[in-house]
N, C-alpha and C positions, 0 to 999 in steps of 0.2 A: 537502906530504907530511906534515910534522910536524903541521900542523893537523888533517888527516884522522886521523892516528894518535890525537891527543889526544881526538877526538870518539868514538872507538870504545869500546864497552861490552864489555870483554873477557870478563867473566863471562857475559854473555848470549850472546856469540859462541860461547863454549865449550859453553854449553847447546845451542845450535843445532847445532853441529858434532857433538856427542855425542848429538843427538836426544833431549833431555830438556826441551825448551822447550814450555810449553803456551800461552804468549802471544807467538808469534813476530812478530806485527804491532807489538810494541813496539820491535823492532829491524830486522826485514827490511822491505822496501819503501822508501818515500821519506818523509823527514821534514824539516820546516823547523827549522833551527837559527839561532843568531845569526850563525853564519859562512857560512850558505848552505843548500843543499838537499843532504842526505846520502841517497844511495841504496845499499842493501846487499842482497845476494842470496847464495844458497847453492845451487850446482850441483856436486855431487860428481863428481869425475872430469873436469870441463871444464877445458881448458887456458886458454882466453881468453874473456872476456865484455866486451861493449861496450854502451853505452846509446845508442839512437838516438831522438832526440826527433822526434815526428811533426809538429809544426808547422813547424819550420825544417829537418827532415831532417838534423840534425847528428849525428855519431858521436863518442861520447866512450868511450875505452878505460877500463875499471875496473882498480883495483889488486887483486891477489890478496893478501888479508891473512892467509889460512890455506891451506896446501897441500891441505887437504882439499877445497877448492873454494869458499872463502868470498871474495867480492869486495865492493869498496866503491868509491864515487865521490862526490866533493864538487862540486856545481855552484854557480856564483854565483847570487845572486838570492834572493828571499824568496817565490817561488811555485813550486809543483810542476808541471812540465810533463808533458804526456802523452808516454809513451815506451814502447818495447819493448826487450827484451834481445836482443842478437845473440850466439849461442853458437857458438864455434868449437872444434871438436874434430878435430884432424887435418885431413882433407880435407872434413869436413862442417861446414856452417853452417846454422843455423836461427834464426828469430826467434820469441820468445815474449813474451806480456804478463806483467807482474808480478802474480801472484795476490794479493800482500799489499797492493795499493793499492785493492782493491774492497771495498765495505761489505758487511756481513752482511745477511741478509734477515729474520732472527728478531728480533722486537722484545722488549724487556724485559717488555712485558705478556704476550706469548706464553710467555715463559720462566716467568713466575710463574703463569700458568694451567696450564702443563704440570706445574709442581711441585705444583699443587693437584689435578691429575688431571682438569681440565676444559677442556683445549685440544683440542676434539674433531676439529678439522681439522689437527692436528699433522703428519698425513701429507703435507700440502702443503709443509711446511718440513723435516722430518726426511727422510733419504734422499738421493737424487741427482735433482736437477731441472734439466734443460736450460733455459737462459734467456738473456736478453740484459741485461747490466748496463752502463750507461754506454756504450752502443753497441758492446759487445764480446760475442760469443756464447761461452758456455761452460756449465759445469754447477756448480751450488751443492750441496756435499755438507754433510750435518749428521748428527751421531750423538750419542746420549746415552751417555756413559761417565764418570760423575762421579768414579770412584776411579782412573782411569788417570793415570799420570804424563804421558803424551804420546800423541796420536793423530795418525796420518798417513793421507793418501789414497795408495793405491798402485794401479798398474794398467799396462796396456800402454803408456799414454802417458808414463810415467816409469820404465820398466824395472823396475817393482815394487820401487823403491827408496824406503823409508819416510823417508829423510832429506830428500827434495826437497820434498814438500808437507806439511809439518807444520801441523796445524790449530789454530785459535784457540779457546781455552776461553772460553765466555761466563761472565759474572760470577755469575749467580744459580743456574743449573740444572744445571751439569755437562755441558751440551752443547758439543760441539766443531763449528766451522763453517769452511768455506773455499770460496771460489769459484775454480774453476780454468779460465781461458780455454782455449778450443780443444778441451776435452773435450766430447763429444756422444754422441748415441745409438749404441748397439751397442758402446761402449767397456767393457771388462771392468775391474772394480775390487774392491778389499777395503780394509778399514781395518787398518793396522798399529798395534797397541796395545802400548805399553811400560807394563807393570804395575809397581806397587811391588815392589821387589826386583830389578828390571832384566829380568825375563822379557819377551821380545818375541815377538809372534805375530801372524797374520793372522786376521781375522774377516770373514765376510760381513755385509752390511748388513741389520739387522732390518727396516728400512723400505724396502728395495730394491723396485722396481716390476717387475723382471725378474731372472732368474737364469740362470746358465749351465746347459746340459743336462748331466744326469748323465753320467759320474761327475764332471765338473767341478763346482766349488763356488763359483765367483766370482759376484759380483753384476754386473748389466748395466745401464748407463745407458739409459733409455728415455724416450720422450715420450709420455705418455698422451693421445693425441689420436685422435678417431674422429668421423665424421659419422653420428650416429644417425638412424635412420628408423623408430623404434618409438613415435612420439608417440601414435598411436591407442591402442596397448596401454597405455601408461603413464597416459594420461588416464582410461582405463576400468578400471584395475586395481583400484581401491577396490571397485567392485561385483563384479568377477569373483571377488575373493578374500574377500568377506564370508562370514560363517559360515553363511548361509542359501543358499549356492551349492554346486554339486557340486565336490568336490576329491578326485581319485583320482590319486595320485602314482606315477610310474614311477621307481624308484630305479636309477641307472646308474653303472657304473664305466667311464669313457670309454675307458681302455686296453684293456679286454677285451670291450666290447659287440660291436664288429666289429674284426677285424685284417686288415691287408693279406695278400693270398695269399702273397706272398714276403716273409716277415718278415726274412730276411737283408739284404735291400736297404733295406727300410723297416719298422721295428718297429712304429710307431703311425701311425694316420691323423692328419692335421692337424685342428685345430678347424674349419676352413672346409670340410674334406671331410666331417667328421662331422655338421655341422649339418643339411644336407638330408636325409642318410640317416636320422638320428635323428628329425627332425621329421616326416618322411614316415611313419615307423613309429608314432610316438605318435599322430599324427592318424588314421591308419588304425585303430588299436586303440581310440581313444577316451579316452585318458588326458588329464587336464586340465593336469598339471604334470610336469616332470621334476626329480628331485633328483639332483645330481651328488655322488658321493663326492669328498672333498676334492681340489680342483684347485690348492690352494696348494702352492707348491713344496716337495718332500720328496725326500730322497736315495735312499730304498729302495723299489723297486716293491712288495715284499711287505708294506709297511706300509699300502698301499692309500691313502695320503695322510694317515693319521691321525697321523703323526709329522712335524709341520710344521717346516721350517727357514726358509721364506720366506712369512711371513704376508701380505705385500702383493704377491706375485708369482704369477700363474698359472703352472703348471708348464710348463717349456719342452719337456716331452715331446711336447706336442701342438701347439706353435707359439708365437707371440709374444703379448704382451698384446693387440695390435691384432687378431690372429686370434681371440682369445677374445671380445673385444668384438663381432666379427662374429658369432660363434656366438650370443651372447646376443641380439643384434639380430635375427638370423634367426629365432630361436625366437619372439621376441615378434611378429614380423611374421606368424608362422604361428599365433598365438593360443595359444601354450604358455607357461605360467609356469615360471620356473627358480628352484629352491631350491638353495642351496649348503650343503653340510656344512661345519661350522666347528668348530675344536678349541680352545676356550679353557681346557681342563682340564689340559693337560700339554704338554711339548715334549721332544724327544730330547736326549740328551747329546752329540751330535756336536760335536766341538771347534771346528769351523769356524763354528758358529752361535752360539746365544744362551747356552749354558751358561758360567758364570764369565766373562761377557763382558768385563768390564774388569778381570779379575784377582780379582774378588769375586763372590759370588752376588748378581748384580744383578737378574735376572728371577726367580730361584728364591729359596727360603728357604735360609739358612745351615745350619739344623739339618736333617739328612736325614730325621728323624722328621717334619718338616713339609714338606720340600722335595723328597721323592722317593716314587715308587710302587715299592715293592720288587719286585712281581711284573711290572709293565710295563717296569721298567728305564728309566723316564722321570722328568722333573723337574716339580714342581708350581709353578705361578706363585704369587708373593708378592702376593696380592690386597689386602694391607693397604698396599702401596706405591703412592702416588698415580700415579707415572709408569708403573708396570706396568698399572694399571687404564686409564690413558689410552691406552697402547699397544693394549690389546685392544678397548676401546670404539671407538676411532677406526678400528680395523680393520674391525669390523662395519659401521660407517658408510661406510667406504671402498668395500666391495663393493657397497653399495646406491647410492652416489653415482657411482662411476667405471664400474661394470659393470651397473648397472640390475638388480641381483639382486632377485628378487621375494620372497625369503625366506631366512632363515638358520636352519638346523637345527643346534642345538648338541649336540655329541657329549659323552657321558659326564658329564652334569650331576650325577648322583648322586655321582660321585667328587669333585666340587667341594663338595658340600653336607656331606659327612661326613668328619671328620678321620681316622677309622679305617677308611675305605673300602679294602678289599683288604689290610688290615694286620692283623698278630697283635698280641696283648698285648705292650706294650713297644716297639712299632714306631711309636707315635703320641703326640701331646701334646694333652692336653685343652684346651678353651677356658677363658676366665677364670672361667666358672661351673662348671667341672668336667665339661661335657658334651662330646658328640662332634660337635656342630654346628660347622661352619666359618663363624663369624659374619662373617668378612671376605669370604668368598666370597658369602654371602647378600646382603650390602650391595652387593657388585660387580654381582651379577646384577640387583638392583633398579635400580641406577644405569644400567647398560647398557640394560636393556629400557625404562626410562622415557625416557631420551634418544633411543633409536632410535624408539620409537613416536611420540614428539614430532616427530621429523624425518620419519619415513616411516611414517605411520599406516596406509598401504595395503599395506605389506610385512609378511610373516609372520615370527613368532619361534616356533620349535618346539623343544621340549626332549626329548632322550632321557633320561628320568628313570625309573629302574627301581624306585624304592621308593615308599613311601606318604607322602612329604613333602607336607604339606598346602598347598593353594592355589598350586600351581605355575602354574596359569592364572588366579589371582586378580589383581586390581589391586595394583600395587606400593604404592600409597597406603593399601591396606587390608590390609597384612601379607602380601600375595601376592608371588610372584616376577615377575609381569608378562608371562608367555608367552601367545601365542595358543592354542597346542595343546601337548599333552603325548603322546608316544608311549604307548600302552596296552600296556606290557610284561606286565602281569598277564594281560590277555586273550590275548595271544600265547602265553605259556607254557602257560596252561590249555588253550587251544584246540588248539595243536599237539600237546600231550600227549594230549588226548582223541582226536584224529583218528588217532593212531598205534596206538590199541587196536584190536583186532579187534572188529567190530560186536557179536559175541556178548557181549563183556565191557564194552561202553560203558555199559550201564545202571548199573553199579556206580559209574560216574564222572560221572553225569549233572549233579551239581552243578558240575562243572568247566566244563560247557557254559553253565549259566545264571548262575553267580556274577557274571559281568561286569555283568549288569544291576542288581545290587545297588548298585554304585558308578558306574554309567555317567554319572551327571549330577553327580558330585562334582568333575570337571574337564571341560574341553573336550578330548576325546581324539581321537587319530589312531591307527586300527588299523594296525599295521605288521607285514608279513611281509618282513623286510629281509634284507640280505646276511648278517647274523650268524647267521641260521637255517639257511644252506645251505652252510656251510664247516666246515673242521677236523673232518670225519668225521660231521657232523650229517646229511648227505645232502640231496639236493634235496627240494623239497616233494613231488614225485611219489613219490620213493622213501620218504618217511616214511609213506606210506599202506600199510595192510595189504592182503593178498589177491593175487590173480593181476593180470595186467596190465590186464584190462578193469576189475576192481574198483578198482585204484589210480586209474585215470583217472576212474572215477565218483566215488570219494572226493575226488579233487582238485577235480572240478567242484563237488561239494557244499560243500567247504571254501571255495573262492573265492566261491561263491554266498552262503554264510552271512556271510562277512566283508562282502560288498557290502550285504546287507540289514541288517546290525547298525548301530545308531547310531554316529556318528562318521565323520571323515574317513578316507581310506584310502591305504595305501602298499604297493606290491608290488615286489619286486626282480626285475630283469631275468632272463629265462630261465625263470621259473616259469610264465609265461603260454603257453609252448609245450610244457609238460610235459617240460622237460630232465631226462634220467635222471642225468647226472653232477652232482655238486655243483660249485659255482662255483669257478674258480681264476683269479687275476689274470694268470697266465702264458699263457693261451690265450683264444681268442674263445669266445663262446657257441656252443653246439652247433646252429647253424642248419640243418645237413644233416638233423636229425631231422624237419624239416617235409616231407621226402620220404616219410615214414611217415604213413599215413592217420590213425592215432590222434592224433598230435601236430598234424597239420593241423587236425583236427577240434577238438582242444583250443584252438588259437589262434582258430579261428572262434567257439568258445564264449565265450572271454574278451572277444573283440571285441563280440559281441552283448550280453554281460553289462554291459560298460562303457557301450555306447550306450543300453541300457535304463536303467541307473543315472542317466545324465544327462538322460533324458527324463521320469523319474518324480520329481516334486517330493517325494513322501512319503519318498524315500529320502535326502534331504539337507536339506530345508527346516527341519525342526525337530530337527536332530541334537542340539542341546543343550538341548532343552525336553522334560521329561518327558511333555508332552501329545503328543509325536510317536511314542510307543510304548505298546502295550497288550498284555498277554498274553491270549491266548485259552486256551491250555493249555500249561503248562510242567511238568506233573507226570507226563507219560507216560514215566517213565524206563524201564519194561520194554520199551516199543516204540521207544525212542530217538527220540521225536518232539518237536518244538518247534513250536508254532503261536502266531502273534502278528500284531499289526497294526503297520504303519508308516503314520503320518499326516502330511499336509501341513496347510497352513492352511485348506484348503477340504475339506469332507467328501468331495466327489466325487474327490479325489486318493487316497483311502484304499486301501491295498493289504493284502490278506490273504496272509501268508507261512506256508508249510507246509515244514518241514525234516524230512527222514527220514534219520537217520544209522545205520539198521539195514539189514541185508541182506534184509529182508522187504518185500514189497509189500503194500499194503492197498487192497482193492477196495471201492468204494462206502463210503468211511469218512465218518462223519458228523462235521461240524464246526459249532460254534456261531458265528454271524456277528453283527456289531453292529447291522446295519440290514437291514430287509427290502429286497429288490432283487435285481438280478442280479450275478453274479460271473463275470467272464471271465478265463481263464488267459492271461496275457500273456507268461509265461516259465516254462520248465521245463528244468531241467538234464539231464533224461532224454530230451530230444528227440533223435530219430535223427540230425538234422543236426549234433548235437553228439557223436555217438558213443554215445548212450544207446539204451535198448530201445524207446523210443517209447510207454511206458505213461503217456500224457498225458491231458489233458482238452480235447478239441477243441471241445466244445460248451459254450455258455454255461450257467451253473448258476443256476437261479432258487431263491431261498430259499423255505423253507416254514415255516409257523408251528408248528414242532416244536422243543421245548426241547432244548438240548444245551450243554454247557460253561457252564451257568448263563445261557444266552442264550435268548431267546424264539423266535429264528428260527435256522434251520440249513440247511446244504447237504450234499450228499454228493459226494465226488470220489474219483478213483483217485489213489493215492500210490505212486509208483515207489520201489524201494529206492535208497538212497544218492542222494537228490535234493533239490533246493530248487525249490519251486514258488511262483509269485506270481499272485494273482488280483486283478484290478481291480474295484472296486465302482462300479456306477452305479444311478441311481434308476429304471431302465426299468420295473420292475414296477409302481411307483406310476403312472407315466404310462399304462401299459396299463389299469389299473384305472380311471383317470379317463376314458379314451376309451370304456370300456364303459359307465360311468355316463352319459356324455354321449349315447350312442346310445339308452339307455333313455328319456332325458328328452326326446328329439327329438319335438316336437309333430307330429300329422298334419295335413298342409296340404291344401287343396282342390286338385282337379285343375286343371291349366292350361286356358285357353280352347281351345288347340289340341287337347288331348286330348278335350275335350267335343265339339268339332266332328267329329272323326274317329269318335267313338262314335255320334253322331247320323247321319252319312252311312251308316255300316255298318247301322244299324237300318233306315233307309229302303230301302236295297238289299235287305235280307232281305224286308221287307213286300212290295216289288214283285214278287219272285220267287214268293212265296206267292200273290199275286193272279193271276199267269199260270197257275198250276197250277189 
């Protein structure tokens, strides 16, 4: 008894009892001393603890050294036996393994890489990972909290008591780590953090792979295992997603695309239920990809996922991580790419999440002029801190690795690039050169995109960047940011503004229609008509259009047609392809019942035909980012609201003549200059009666004539319907016809065949005989 007492480190015991120990393995667990093996544990509120050795099944009762629940035992010998604790509390008895005898899984090398911001698979170590250590199943927890006095794991498995599982601080990085035997998938947990000054609070795990469904905020232990069946898609993805292939993206908010009929019993569909419904619609319509508004965990439905609290966890609203893997797998098996919205620009102030995580501004800047968006009410990441960069870069890689994401669309990139974004004078701090560029964010984006493309060259990186920042899609090694595509926000604002005018007044705004082609090849653009354009009183696309109902639908057909024929990849938000009248709201499903109305049903048919035509015509995508893929025929008819141009593929015979009429006037037998002599067949017209139009189309092939027009030697005449987009496909048929005529003229006269000569002679003989009889 005295010997055990003398071996006790009472200062450390007090630190454990008062939950201020950040190196509990120095005292808890088992240690060899010159007097034997000392075993110590802390189980608050437990009346009796014994040690049962597993090899010989001997039971040794431990001494209670502190009434708070601190126990110790001295065993003879110089080797540590395998053992379990036997806890007795009244009538209840249970056995548990000692968590403090298991080694950590994070190596010193990984710590130092994390400190340098280059441990890109850190998500495999930080967070909660079920595993088997030394033959015992449990979960290894690890969290970065360098400024905390102490960190503990709490959960259902320990009564949410932060004194029981105090974590071990690693020497180099500020990471705390602990393997807890017996904890496994579906267990809820949080980290209890004691900050400097003594304030103690609970935090969700920034690296958690699953989270409790709202309004709960706990993290959930999960095992990311799934048997993928999308090998064919993944091996062919590089070609499918190359810049010379068609990309037309359907932007979706999963929670409101379709909703259960009885929302009281079931508020959302599960990922597994959504997969076949959504894939079926996408394939029917002809979209190539779906882009999901953020599926990362977020507490507030109204944020649409853009205020993320669980970056490594698909939201529990729609199911489990395995359910979401099924969703991704199913999409790929149906030949559909999946792009995930991702938010590295800011995060919410929710106290259970990352804000002031370890009692200090860990992920955000300390200075609110650098670390907060005053208008959004959110916090800005400190991109200059290597561990923060590591958190974000690893997260982008995580979705590509674990969930086979085909692309990442980064939200609010402009807010990252500019220090004064959304701020007034006095609300921001200039960079070291006195400018408003966020140099740390620029370097972060270059690092992220370089690493991502090196690891996943066949996955897409798309920037929502609303300014004229240069080389957003330029190579990072050449002073660019390294994105594959940039949302063309300038085109979107100009075009939606133009379309909102009455056709009578559009002529005065003609430059808003044509200006996009001035800079069309300065970046690799994606034309987007996204969710942001149909919320908060902006109205749906249909209701942005002027005129009566028929004119609105005609305008919308023309608008979507023009977007499709304009150079660049495309994105359209859900509901706009069926002519939804109401603007979108996350609180209800899309207005699918409008398809009972003929105009809406025909609108859906129109978009379906438009998308299938787009995918069939190489000229509409093959040279999207090559100036040789576009040529003006006439862009100056501002009084008539006409645009006429060519879209070209790599082969001349793929050329399309595009005629866009944004006026309410029809033009009969309108003469248009054409680039080549030949025939031009109308393959698509938005005024077709099957789409709800008037039918003022061109059913017959148009043969060019050698009559000069639009500074071209040859021309055709066509009918142009009001508010329409028409596409005519070029072929060389006229030349072939001319060749055939020439060939007939040159055909030599051949001698009559012997059979013809014989018949002629027989006939002559017969005539002579008849005459002789007479």
